[in-house]
All heavy atoms as a GROMACS GRO file, in nm:
protein
  589
    1MET      N    1   5.291   5.007  17.765
    1MET     CA    2   5.265   4.960  17.630
    1MET      C    3   5.396   4.910  17.568
    1MET      O    4   5.498   4.979  17.573
    1MET     CB    5   5.206   5.073  17.546
    1MET     CG    6   5.192   5.036  17.399
    1MET     SD    7   5.142   5.173  17.293
    1MET     CE    8   4.970   5.179  17.332
    2GLU      N    9   5.393   4.795  17.508
    2GLU     CA   10   5.510   4.740  17.442
    2GLU      C   11   5.535   4.811  17.309
    2GLU      O   12   5.442   4.834  17.232
    2GLU     CB   13   5.490   4.591  17.416
    2GLU     CG   14   5.606   4.526  17.347
    2GLU     CD   15   5.580   4.381  17.314
    2GLU    OE1   16   5.494   4.320  17.379
    2GLU    OE2   17   5.647   4.331  17.223
    3LYS      N   18   5.658   4.848  17.285
    3LYS     CA   19   5.694   4.911  17.158
    3LYS      C   20   5.710   4.804  17.051
    3LYS      O   21   5.768   4.699  17.077
    3LYS     CB   22   5.824   4.990  17.172
    3LYS     CG   23   5.813   5.107  17.266
    3LYS     CD   24   5.732   5.217  17.206
    3LYS     CE   25   5.732   5.337  17.298
    3LYS     NZ   26   5.642   5.440  17.257
    4ASN      N   27   5.660   4.832  16.932
    4ASN     CA   28   5.673   4.737  16.822
    4ASN      C   29   5.773   4.785  16.717
    4ASN      O   30   5.790   4.720  16.614
    4ASN     CB   31   5.538   4.706  16.759
    4ASN     CG   32   5.466   4.830  16.708
    4ASN    OD1   33   5.503   4.942  16.742
    4ASN    ND2   34   5.364   4.809  16.628
    5VAL      N   35   5.840   4.898  16.744
    5VAL     CA   36   5.945   4.948  16.655
    5VAL      C   37   6.060   4.998  16.743
    5VAL      O   38   6.037   5.069  16.841
    5VAL     CB   39   5.896   5.064  16.565
    5VAL    CG1   40   6.008   5.123  16.484
    5VAL    CG2   41   5.782   5.018  16.474
    6GLU      N   42   6.181   4.956  16.709
    6GLU     CA   43   6.300   5.009  16.775
    6GLU      C   44   6.372   5.099  16.675
    6GLU      O   45   6.381   5.065  16.557
    6GLU     CB   46   6.393   4.896  16.820
    6GLU     CG   47   6.335   4.817  16.934
    6GLU     CD   48   6.431   4.714  16.988
    6GLU    OE1   49   6.550   4.712  16.947
    6GLU    OE2   50   6.389   4.635  17.073
    7CYS      N   51   6.417   5.214  16.722
    7CYS     CA   52   6.476   5.309  16.629
    7CYS      C   53   6.595   5.381  16.690
    7CYS      O   54   6.612   5.384  16.812
    7CYS     CB   55   6.372   5.411  16.584
    7CYS     SG   56   6.292   5.496  16.719
    8TYR      N   57   6.676   5.438  16.602
    8TYR     CA   58   6.784   5.526  16.644
    8TYR      C   59   6.724   5.662  16.670
    8TYR      O   60   6.643   5.712  16.592
    8TYR     CB   61   6.890   5.536  16.533
    8TYR     CG   62   6.987   5.649  16.560
    8TYR    CD1   63   7.090   5.633  16.652
    8TYR    CD2   64   6.974   5.771  16.496
    8TYR    CE1   65   7.177   5.736  16.678
    8TYR    CE2   66   7.060   5.875  16.522
    8TYR     CZ   67   7.161   5.858  16.613
    8TYR     OH   68   7.247   5.960  16.640
    9SER      N   69   6.760   5.720  16.781
    9SER     CA   70   6.715   5.854  16.815
    9SER      C   71   6.837   5.935  16.856
    9SER      O   72   6.906   5.900  16.951
    9SER     CB   73   6.614   5.849  16.930
    9SER     OG   74   6.501   5.774  16.892
   10GLY      N   75   6.862   6.042  16.785
   10GLY     CA   76   6.973   6.131  16.816
   10GLY      C   77   6.921   6.258  16.876
   10GLY      O   78   6.884   6.264  16.992
   11VAL      N   79   6.912   6.361  16.794
   11VAL     CA   80   6.862   6.491  16.838
   11VAL      C   81   6.714   6.482  16.872
   11VAL      O   82   6.666   6.545  16.966
   11VAL     CB   83   6.886   6.598  16.729
   11VAL    CG1   84   6.822   6.730  16.766
   11VAL    CG2   85   7.034   6.615  16.705
   12GLU      N   86   6.639   6.402  16.795
   12GLU     CA   87   6.496   6.385  16.823
   12GLU      C   88   6.461   6.236  16.815
   12GLU      O   89   6.539   6.155  16.766
   12GLU     CB   90   6.411   6.464  16.724
   12GLU     CG   91   6.426   6.422  16.580
   12GLU     CD   92   6.344   6.507  16.485
   12GLU    OE1   93   6.290   6.611  16.526
   12GLU    OE2   94   6.331   6.467  16.370
   13TYR      N   95   6.343   6.202  16.866
   13TYR     CA   96   6.300   6.063  16.869
   13TYR      C   97   6.267   6.014  16.728
   13TYR      O   98   6.217   6.088  16.645
   13TYR     CB   99   6.176   6.048  16.959
   13TYR     CG  100   6.124   5.907  16.962
   13TYR    CD1  101   6.197   5.806  17.022
   13TYR    CD2  102   6.003   5.874  16.902
   13TYR    CE1  103   6.152   5.675  17.024
   13TYR    CE2  104   5.957   5.744  16.904
   13TYR     CZ  105   6.031   5.645  16.964
   13TYR     OH  106   5.986   5.516  16.964
   14ALA      N  107   6.297   5.889  16.704
   14ALA     CA  108   6.260   5.818  16.580
   14ALA      C  109   6.324   5.878  16.456
   14ALA      O  110   6.258   5.907  16.357
   14ALA     CB  111   6.108   5.813  16.565
   15GLU      N  112   6.456   5.893  16.460
   15GLU     CA  113   6.525   5.944  16.341
   15GLU      C  114   6.540   5.834  16.235
   15GLU      O  115   6.534   5.863  16.117
   15GLU     CB  116   6.661   6.001  16.378
   15GLU     CG  117   6.650   6.130  16.454
   15GLU     CD  118   6.785   6.191  16.485
   15GLU    OE1  119   6.887   6.156  16.422
   15GLU    OE2  120   6.790   6.277  16.575
   16GLN      N  121   6.561   5.710  16.279
   16GLN     CA  122   6.576   5.597  16.186
   16GLN      C  123   6.527   5.470  16.251
   16GLN      O  124   6.582   5.428  16.354
   16GLN     CB  125   6.722   5.575  16.148
   16GLN     CG  126   6.776   5.667  16.048
   16GLN     CD  127   6.917   5.624  16.006
   16GLN    OE1  128   6.984   5.547  16.075
   16GLN    NE2  129   6.961   5.672  15.894
   17PRO      N  130   6.425   5.405  16.193
   17PRO     CA  131   6.384   5.276  16.248
   17PRO      C  132   6.492   5.172  16.219
   17PRO      O  133   6.555   5.173  16.113
   17PRO     CB  134   6.254   5.245  16.173
   17PRO     CG  135   6.262   5.324  16.048
   17PRO     CD  136   6.344   5.445  16.078
   18ARG      N  137   6.515   5.083  16.315
   18ARG     CA  138   6.618   4.979  16.301
   18ARG      C  139   6.558   4.840  16.290
   18ARG      O  140   6.606   4.757  16.216
   18ARG     CB  141   6.715   4.984  16.418
   18ARG     CG  142   6.792   5.114  16.427
   18ARG     CD  143   6.894   5.124  16.313
   18ARG     NE  144   6.954   5.254  16.301
   18ARG     CZ  145   7.067   5.290  16.356
   18ARG    NH1  146   7.133   5.206  16.432
   18ARG    NH2  147   7.114   5.411  16.337
   19LYS      N  148   6.451   4.814  16.369
   19LYS     CA  149   6.381   4.687  16.358
   19LYS      C  150   6.238   4.704  16.405
   19LYS      O  151   6.205   4.801  16.473
   19LYS     CB  152   6.453   4.575  16.433
   19LYS     CG  153   6.469   4.591  16.580
   19LYS     CD  154   6.550   4.474  16.634
   19LYS     CE  155   6.557   4.477  16.786
   19LYS     NZ  156   6.627   4.360  16.838
   20PHE      N  157   6.151   4.609  16.366
   20PHE     CA  158   6.010   4.619  16.398
   20PHE      C  159   5.952   4.480  16.419
   20PHE      O  160   6.005   4.380  16.371
   20PHE     CB  161   5.935   4.694  16.287
   20PHE     CG  162   5.937   4.626  16.154
   20PHE    CD1  163   5.830   4.549  16.111
   20PHE    CD2  164   6.047   4.637  16.070
   20PHE    CE1  165   5.833   4.485  15.988
   20PHE    CE2  166   6.050   4.575  15.947
   20PHE     CZ  167   5.942   4.498  15.906
   21LEU      N  168   5.842   4.476  16.491
   21LEU     CA  169   5.775   4.352  16.522
   21LEU      C  170   5.661   4.330  16.423
   21LEU      O  171   5.574   4.416  16.406
   21LEU     CB  172   5.720   4.360  16.665
   21LEU     CG  173   5.666   4.232  16.728
   21LEU    CD1  174   5.777   4.126  16.737
   21LEU    CD2  175   5.610   4.262  16.866
   22TRP      N  176   5.663   4.215  16.355
   22TRP     CA  177   5.559   4.182  16.259
   22TRP      C  178   5.516   4.037  16.282
   22TRP      O  179   5.597   3.946  16.270
   22TRP     CB  180   5.609   4.202  16.115
   22TRP     CG  181   5.508   4.164  16.013
   22TRP    CD1  182   5.514   4.060  15.925
   22TRP    CD2  183   5.385   4.232  15.985
   22TRP    NE1  184   5.403   4.058  15.846
   22TRP    CE2  185   5.321   4.163  15.881
   22TRP    CE3  186   5.322   4.344  16.040
   22TRP    CZ2  187   5.197   4.202  15.830
   22TRP    CZ3  188   5.200   4.381  15.989
   22TRP    CH2  189   5.139   4.312  15.885
   23ARG      N  190   5.390   4.020  16.321
   23ARG     CA  191   5.333   3.888  16.346
   23ARG      C  192   5.418   3.806  16.443
   23ARG      O  193   5.449   3.690  16.419
   23ARG     CB  194   5.309   3.814  16.216
   23ARG     CG  195   5.206   3.883  16.131
   23ARG     CD  196   5.173   3.805  16.009
   23ARG     NE  197   5.067   3.873  15.935
   23ARG     CZ  198   5.034   3.846  15.812
   23ARG    NH1  199   5.097   3.751  15.746
   23ARG    NH2  200   4.937   3.912  15.753
   24GLY      N  201   5.461   3.872  16.551
   24GLY     CA  202   5.535   3.805  16.657
   24GLY      C  203   5.682   3.783  16.630
   24GLY      O  204   5.752   3.722  16.710
   25GLU      N  205   5.733   3.836  16.520
   25GLU     CA  206   5.874   3.817  16.483
   25GLU      C  207   5.941   3.953  16.461
   25GLU      O  208   5.888   4.038  16.390
   25GLU     CB  209   5.880   3.737  16.353
   25GLU     CG  210   6.018   3.716  16.298
   25GLU     CD  211   6.014   3.644  16.162
   25GLU    OE1  212   5.926   3.559  16.142
   25GLU    OE2  213   6.099   3.676  16.079
   26TRP      N  214   6.059   3.971  16.521
   26TRP     CA  215   6.135   4.093  16.499
   26TRP      C  216   6.205   4.085  16.364
   26TRP      O  217   6.267   3.985  16.332
   26TRP     CB  218   6.238   4.115  16.610
   26TRP     CG  219   6.175   4.167  16.734
   26TRP    CD1  220   6.141   4.095  16.844
   26TRP    CD2  221   6.135   4.301  16.760
   26TRP    NE1  222   6.083   4.176  16.938
   26TRP    CE2  223   6.079   4.304  16.889
   26TRP    CE3  224   6.141   4.420  16.688
   26TRP    CZ2  225   6.029   4.420  16.947
   26TRP    CZ3  226   6.092   4.536  16.745
   26TRP    CH2  227   6.037   4.535  16.873
   27ARG      N  228   6.191   4.191  16.284
   27ARG     CA  229   6.255   4.200  16.153
   27ARG      C  230   6.345   4.323  16.150
   27ARG      O  231   6.314   4.426  16.207
   27ARG     CB  232   6.151   4.211  16.043
   27ARG     CG  233   6.062   4.088  16.034
   27ARG     CD  234   5.974   4.099  15.915
   27ARG     NE  235   5.892   3.980  15.900
   27ARG     CZ  236   5.837   3.945  15.786
   27ARG    NH1  237   5.855   4.019  15.677
   27ARG    NH2  238   5.763   3.837  15.778
   28SER      N  239   6.454   4.310  16.077
   28SER     CA  240   6.549   4.421  16.064
   28SER      C  241   6.513   4.510  15.946
   28SER      O  242   6.470   4.460  15.842
   28SER     CB  243   6.691   4.368  16.044
   28SER     OG  244   6.733   4.298  16.156
   29VAL      N  245   6.534   4.640  15.963
   29VAL     CA  246   6.518   4.735  15.854
   29VAL      C  247   6.649   4.735  15.776
   29VAL      O  248   6.754   4.766  15.832
   29VAL     CB  249   6.486   4.876  15.906
   29VAL    CG1  250   6.485   4.977  15.793
   29VAL    CG2  251   6.354   4.877  15.983
   30CYS      N  252   6.642   4.696  15.648
   30CYS     CA  253   6.764   4.694  15.566
   30CYS      C  254   6.783   4.825  15.491
   30CYS      O  255   6.896   4.866  15.469
   30CYS     CB  256   6.757   4.579  15.466
   30CYS     SG  257   6.780   4.421  15.548
   31ARG      N  258   6.671   4.888  15.453
   31ARG     CA  259   6.683   5.013  15.378
   31ARG      C  260   6.558   5.097  15.397
   31ARG      O  261   6.447   5.046  15.397
   31ARG     CB  262   6.700   4.982  15.230
   31ARG     CG  263   6.731   5.106  15.147
   31ARG     CD  264   6.768   5.070  15.008
   31ARG     NE  265   6.652   5.016  14.940
   31ARG     CZ  266   6.622   5.039  14.814
   31ARG    NH1  267   6.701   5.112  14.741
   31ARG    NH2  268   6.516   4.988  14.759
   32ILE      N  269   6.578   5.227  15.414
   32ILE     CA  270   6.467   5.322  15.417
   32ILE      C  271   6.448   5.372  15.275
   32ILE      O  272   6.538   5.434  15.218
   32ILE     CB  273   6.494   5.438  15.514
   32ILE    CG1  274   6.508   5.385  15.657
   32ILE    CG2  275   6.383   5.542  15.506
   32ILE    CD1  276   6.552   5.488  15.758
   33VAL      N  277   6.332   5.342  15.217
   33VAL     CA  278   6.303   5.379  15.079
   33VAL      C  279   6.253   5.523  15.071
   33VAL      O  280   6.291   5.597  14.980
   33VAL     CB  281   6.198   5.283  15.018
   33VAL    CG1  282   6.161   5.322  14.876
   33VAL    CG2  283   6.248   5.139  15.024
   34ALA      N  284   6.169   5.562  15.167
   34ALA     CA  285   6.114   5.698  15.170
   34ALA      C  286   6.084   5.736  15.314
   34ALA      O  287   6.056   5.650  15.397
   34ALA     CB  288   5.988   5.706  15.086
   35GLU      N  289   6.092   5.865  15.340
   35GLU     CA  290   6.063   5.919  15.473
   35GLU      C  291   5.976   6.043  15.456
   35GLU      O  292   6.004   6.128  15.372
   35GLU     CB  293   6.194   5.954  15.542
   35GLU     CG  294   6.179   6.007  15.681
   35GLU     CD  295   6.312   6.038  15.747
   35GLU    OE1  296   6.417   5.993  15.698
   35GLU    OE2  297   6.309   6.110  15.848
   36ARG      N  298   5.870   6.051  15.536
   36ARG     CA  299   5.779   6.165  15.528
   36ARG      C  300   5.743   6.213  15.668
   36ARG      O  301   5.738   6.134  15.761
   36ARG     CB  302   5.649   6.126  15.457
   36ARG     CG  303   5.666   6.092  15.313
   36ARG     CD  304   5.535   6.046  15.249
   36ARG     NE  305   5.499   5.909  15.276
   36ARG     CZ  306   5.556   5.802  15.222
   36ARG    NH1  307   5.656   5.817  15.140
   36ARG    NH2  308   5.515   5.681  15.251
   37ARG      N  309   5.718   6.341  15.679
   37ARG     CA  310   5.662   6.398  15.802
   37ARG      C  311   5.516   6.431  15.773
   37ARG      O  312   5.484   6.486  15.669
   37ARG     CB  313   5.733   6.526  15.842
   37ARG     CG  314   5.866   6.502  15.906
   37ARG     CD  315   5.915   6.630  15.973
   37ARG     NE  316   6.042   6.609  16.036
   37ARG     CZ  317   6.056   6.573  16.163
   37ARG    NH1  318   5.952   6.558  16.239
   37ARG    NH2  319   6.176   6.555  16.213
   38THR      N  320   5.431   6.397  15.869
   38THR     CA  321   5.289   6.430  15.857
   38THR      C  322   5.251   6.519  15.974
   38THR      O  323   5.334   6.545  16.063
   38THR     CB  324   5.203   6.302  15.860
   38THR    OG1  325   5.211   6.242  15.989
   38THR    CG2  326   5.248   6.203  15.753
   39VAL      N  327   5.128   6.560  15.978
   39VAL     CA  328   5.080   6.641  16.089
   39VAL      C  329   5.091   6.563  16.220
   39VAL      O  330   5.122   6.619  16.324
   39VAL     CB  331   4.934   6.683  16.064
   39VAL    CG1  332   4.876   6.756  16.184
   39VAL    CG2  333   4.924   6.769  15.940
   40ASP      N  334   5.070   6.431  16.212
   40ASP     CA  335   5.070   6.347  16.332
   40ASP      C  336   5.206   6.293  16.371
   40ASP      O  337   5.226   6.248  16.483
   40ASP     CB  338   4.974   6.229  16.314
   40ASP     CG  339   4.830   6.273  16.311
   40ASP    OD1  340   4.796   6.372  16.380
   40ASP    OD2  341   4.750   6.210  16.240
   41GLY      N  342   5.302   6.291  16.277
   41GLY     CA  343   5.432   6.234  16.311
   41GLY      C  344   5.515   6.202  16.189
   41GLY      O  345   5.519   6.280  16.094
   42LYS      N  346   5.579   6.084  16.190
   42LYS     CA  347   5.670   6.046  16.083
   42LYS      C  348   5.625   5.915  16.020
   42LYS      O  349   5.566   5.830  16.086
   42LYS     CB  350   5.811   6.025  16.138
   42LYS     CG  351   5.870   6.148  16.200
   42LYS     CD  352   6.006   6.116  16.258
   42LYS     CE  353   6.068   6.238  16.322
   42LYS     NZ  354   6.200   6.210  16.375
   43GLN      N  355   5.659   5.899  15.892
   43GLN     CA  356   5.634   5.774  15.820
   43GLN      C  357   5.761   5.732  15.749
   43GLN      O  358   5.830   5.815  15.691
   43GLN     CB  359   5.523   5.791  15.717
   43GLN     CG  360   5.388   5.819  15.776
   43GLN     CD  361   5.281   5.830  15.670
   43GLN    OE1  362   5.310   5.842  15.551
   43GLN    NE2  363   5.157   5.826  15.712
   44PHE      N  364   5.788   5.602  15.756
   44PHE     CA  365   5.904   5.545  15.688
   44PHE      C  366   5.857   5.429  15.602
   44PHE      O  367   5.794   5.336  15.653
   44PHE     CB  368   6.005   5.492  15.790
   44PHE     CG  369   6.058   5.596  15.884
   44PHE    CD1  370   5.996   5.621  16.005
   44PHE    CD2  371   6.172   5.668  15.851
   44PHE    CE1  372   6.045   5.716  16.093
   44PHE    CE2  373   6.222   5.763  15.939
   44PHE     CZ  374   6.159   5.787  16.059
   45GLU      N  375   5.886   5.434  15.474
   45GLU     CA  376   5.864   5.320  15.387
   45GLU      C  377   5.997   5.247  15.383
   45GLU      O  378   6.100   5.306  15.349
   45GLU     CB  379   5.823   5.367  15.248
   45GLU     CG  380   5.770   5.257  15.162
   45GLU     CD  381   5.710   5.310  15.034
   45GLU    OE1  382   5.625   5.401  15.041
   45GLU    OE2  383   5.751   5.260  14.928
   46ILE      N  384   5.997   5.119  15.421
   46ILE     CA  385   6.123   5.046  15.438
   46ILE      C  386   6.120   4.911  15.366
   46ILE      O  387   6.014   4.860  15.332
   46ILE     CB  388   6.154   5.024  15.588
   46ILE    CG1  389   6.046   4.939  15.661
   46ILE    CG2  390   6.168   5.157  15.659
   46ILE    CD1  391   6.080   4.794  15.668
   47LEU      N  392   6.239   4.857  15.346
   47LEU     CA  393   6.256   4.718  15.304
   47LEU      C  394   6.316   4.644  15.421
   47LEU      O  395   6.412   4.691  15.482
   47LEU     CB  396   6.348   4.708  15.183
   47LEU     CG  397   6.292   4.754  15.050
   47LEU    CD1  398   6.400   4.748  14.942
   47LEU    CD2  399   6.174   4.668  15.009
   48ASP      N  400   6.261   4.526  15.450
   48ASP     CA  401   6.313   4.447  15.561
   48ASP      C  402   6.417   4.347  15.513
   48ASP      O  403   6.450   4.342  15.394
   48ASP     CB  404   6.201   4.381  15.640
   48ASP     CG  405   6.137   4.264  15.567
   48ASP    OD1  406   6.174   4.233  15.453
   48ASP    OD2  407   6.046   4.202  15.627
   49ASP      N  408   6.467   4.266  15.605
   49ASP     CA  409   6.572   4.171  15.573
   49ASP      C  410   6.526   4.057  15.483
   49ASP      O  411   6.608   3.984  15.429
   49ASP     CB  412   6.637   4.117  15.701
   49ASP     CG  413   6.536   4.068  15.803
   49ASP    OD1  414   6.414   4.076  15.779
   49ASP    OD2  415   6.580   4.022  15.910
   50ALA      N  416   6.394   4.044  15.462
   50ALA     CA  417   6.341   3.943  15.370
   50ALA      C  418   6.304   4.005  15.235
   50ALA      O  419   6.248   3.938  15.149
   50ALA     CB  420   6.219   3.876  15.432
   51GLY      N  421   6.333   4.135  15.217
   51GLY     CA  422   6.302   4.204  15.092
   51GLY      C  423   6.157   4.249  15.080
   51GLY      O  424   6.113   4.290  14.974
   52GLU      N  425   6.083   4.244  15.190
   52GLU     CA  426   5.944   4.288  15.190
   52GLU      C  427   5.936   4.436  15.228
   52GLU      O  428   6.016   4.485  15.308
   52GLU     CB  429   5.862   4.204  15.287
   52GLU     CG  430   5.854   4.058  15.246
   52GLU     CD  431   5.771   3.976  15.342
   52GLU    OE1  432   5.653   4.011  15.363
   52GLU    OE2  433   5.825   3.878  15.397
   53LYS      N  434   5.836   4.504  15.171
   53LYS     CA  435   5.820   4.647  15.194
   53LYS      C  436   5.711   4.672  15.299
   53LYS      O  437   5.605   4.610  15.294
   53LYS     CB  438   5.782   4.717  15.064
   53LYS     CG  439   5.792   4.868  15.071
   53LYS     CD  440   5.751   4.932  14.940
   53LYS     CE  441   5.862   4.922  14.839
   53LYS     NZ  442   5.832   5.001  14.717
   54PHE      N  443   5.740   4.763  15.393
   54PHE     CA  444   5.646   4.798  15.499
   54PHE      C  445   5.641   4.950  15.516
   54PHE      O  446   5.736   5.019  15.482
   54PHE     CB  447   5.690   4.737  15.633
   54PHE     CG  448   5.668   4.589  15.643
   54PHE    CD1  449   5.763   4.501  15.594
   54PHE    CD2  450   5.554   4.538  15.701
   54PHE    CE1  451   5.745   4.364  15.602
   54PHE    CE2  452   5.534   4.401  15.711
   54PHE     CZ  453   5.630   4.314  15.661
   55LEU      N  454   5.530   4.996  15.573
   55LEU     CA  455   5.518   5.135  15.614
   55LEU      C  456   5.515   5.136  15.766
   55LEU      O  457   5.430   5.073  15.828
   55LEU     CB  458   5.389   5.198  15.560
   55LEU     CG  459   5.371   5.345  15.597
   55LEU    CD1  460   5.474   5.432  15.526
   55LEU    CD2  461   5.231   5.392  15.564
   56LEU      N  462   5.612   5.206  15.825
   56LEU     CA  463   5.618   5.224  15.969
   56LEU      C  464   5.580   5.369  15.996
   56LEU      O  465   5.644   5.461  15.947
   56LEU     CB  466   5.759   5.198  16.022
   56LEU     CG  467   5.827   5.068  15.978
   56LEU    CD1  468   5.967   5.059  16.036
   56LEU    CD2  469   5.745   4.948  16.017
   57ALA      N  470   5.473   5.389  16.072
   57ALA     CA  471   5.423   5.524  16.097
   57ALA      C  472   5.420   5.551  16.246
   57ALA      O  473   5.365   5.471  16.323
   57ALA     CB  474   5.284   5.541  16.037
   58TYR      N  475   5.478   5.663  16.286
   58TYR     CA  476   5.480   5.703  16.426
   58TYR      C  477   5.386   5.820  16.446
   58TYR      O  478   5.402   5.925  16.383
   58TYR     CB  479   5.622   5.741  16.470
   58TYR     CG  480   5.628   5.788  16.612
   58TYR    CD1  481   5.600   5.702  16.716
   58TYR    CD2  482   5.660   5.919  16.643
   58TYR    CE1  483   5.603   5.744  16.847
   58TYR    CE2  484   5.664   5.964  16.774
   58TYR     CZ  485   5.635   5.876  16.875
   58TYR     OH  486   5.638   5.919  17.006
   59GLN      N  487   5.287   5.802  16.532
   59GLN     CA  488   5.195   5.910  16.568
   59GLN      C  489   5.243   5.968  16.700
   59GLN      O  490   5.225   5.906  16.806
   59GLN     CB  491   5.051   5.858  16.582
   59GLN     CG  492   4.988   5.813  16.452
   59GLN     CD  493   5.023   5.669  16.420
   59GLN    OE1  494   5.032   5.584  16.508
   59GLN    NE2  495   5.044   5.641  16.293
   60SER      N  496   5.308   6.085  16.693
   60SER     CA  497   5.369   6.142  16.813
   60SER      C  498   5.269   6.183  16.920
   60SER      O  499   5.299   6.163  17.039
   60SER     CB  500   5.462   6.257  16.777
   60SER     OG  501   5.400   6.350  16.696
   61PRO      N  502   5.151   6.237  16.888
   61PRO     CA  503   5.059   6.274  16.996
   61PRO      C  504   5.019   6.153  17.084
   61PRO      O  505   5.008   6.164  17.205
   61PRO     CB  506   4.937   6.331  16.925
   61PRO     CG  507   4.988   6.376  16.792
   61PRO     CD  508   5.097   6.279  16.757
   62ALA      N  509   5.004   6.036  17.020
   62ALA     CA  510   4.963   5.916  17.093
   62ALA      C  511   5.083   5.831  17.136
   62ALA      O  512   5.066   5.733  17.208
   62ALA     CB  513   4.871   5.832  17.005
   63ASP      N  514   5.204   5.866  17.089
   63ASP     CA  515   5.325   5.789  17.116
   63ASP      C  516   5.303   5.643  17.075
   63ASP      O  517   5.320   5.551  17.154
   63ASP     CB  518   5.367   5.800  17.261
   63ASP     CG  519   5.504   5.735  17.288
   63ASP    OD1  520   5.587   5.733  17.196
   63ASP    OD2  521   5.525   5.689  17.401
   64HIS      N  522   5.261   5.625  16.949
   64HIS     CA  523   5.222   5.492  16.901
   64HIS      C  524   5.274   5.468  16.758
   64HIS      O  525   5.264   5.556  16.673
   64HIS     CB  526   5.070   5.482  16.902
   64HIS     CG  527   5.017   5.353  16.849
   64HIS    ND1  528   5.023   5.237  16.920
   64HIS    CD2  529   4.960   5.324  16.731
   64HIS    CE1  530   4.971   5.139  16.847
   64HIS    NE2  531   4.931   5.189  16.733
   65TRP      N  532   5.325   5.349  16.735
   65TRP     CA  533   5.369   5.307  16.601
   65TRP      C  534   5.265   5.216  16.538
   65TRP      O  535   5.206   5.133  16.606
   65TRP     CB  536   5.498   5.228  16.610
   65TRP     CG  537   5.621   5.307  16.636
   65TRP    CD1  538   5.677   5.335  16.756
   65TRP    CD2  539   5.706   5.367  16.537
   65TRP    NE1  540   5.791   5.408  16.740
   65TRP    CE2  541   5.811   5.430  16.606
   65TRP    CE3  542   5.703   5.374  16.398
   65TRP    CZ2  543   5.913   5.498  16.538
   65TRP    CZ3  544   5.803   5.442  16.333
   65TRP    CH2  545   5.906   5.504  16.402
   66THR      N  546   5.246   5.229  16.407
   66THR     CA  547   5.170   5.132  16.331
   66THR      C  548   5.262   5.074  16.226
   66THR      O  549   5.348   5.143  16.172
   66THR     CB  550   5.044   5.192  16.264
   66THR    OG1  551   5.083   5.299  16.179
   66THR    CG2  552   4.945   5.242  16.367
   67VAL      N  553   5.241   4.946  16.197
   67VAL     CA  554   5.322   4.874  16.098
   67VAL      C  555   5.226   4.806  16.003
   67VAL      O  556   5.133   4.737  16.046
   67VAL     CB  557   5.410   4.766  16.168
   67VAL    CG1  558   5.485   4.685  16.066
   67VAL    CG2  559   5.504   4.830  16.269
   68ARG      N  560   5.246   4.829  15.873
   68ARG     CA  561   5.162   4.761  15.775
   68ARG      C  562   5.243   4.732  15.649
   68ARG      O  563   5.332   4.809  15.612
   68ARG     CB  564   5.037   4.838  15.743
   68ARG     CG  565   5.056   4.965  15.665
   68ARG     CD  566   4.921   5.029  15.630
   68ARG     NE  567   4.936   5.157  15.569
   68ARG     CZ  568   4.956   5.176  15.438
   68ARG    NH1  569   4.963   5.074  15.357
   68ARG    NH2  570   4.967   5.297  15.389
   69PRO      N  571   5.213   4.619  15.584
   69PRO     CA  572   5.283   4.585  15.460
   69PRO      C  573   5.238   4.679  15.348
   69PRO      O  574   5.126   4.730  15.348
   69PRO     CB  575   5.242   4.442  15.433
   69PRO     CG  576   5.117   4.420  15.511
   69PRO     CD  577   5.119   4.516  15.625
   70VAL      N  578   5.327   4.699  15.251
   70VAL     CA  579   5.297   4.782  15.134
   70VAL      C  580   5.305   4.692  15.013
   70VAL      O  581   5.403   4.619  14.996
   70VAL     CB  582   5.400   4.898  15.122
   70VAL    CG1  583   5.374   4.977  14.995
   70VAL    CG2  584   5.394   4.987  15.243
   71ALA      N  585   5.202   4.697  14.932
   71ALA     CA  586   5.199   4.612  14.810
   71ALA      C  587   5.290   4.665  14.703
   71ALA      O  588   5.325   4.777  14.696
   71ALA     CB  589   5.057   4.604  14.759
   0.00000   0.00000   0.00000
């Protein structure tokens, strides 16, 4: 499976997302606005290099990222 989020991983996986794939284009994460842990994994609300806000969510049981814009 192709990964749609690249992240920094130190002590554990997915400590900081660095870039993500959106509509066939890689975008850089410029700022992490909020970070949350859920039962399923981690969520990052971020601003990209175009100033758009996205939610990047990692579901650890499935080893899968979802990416969606935030209004």
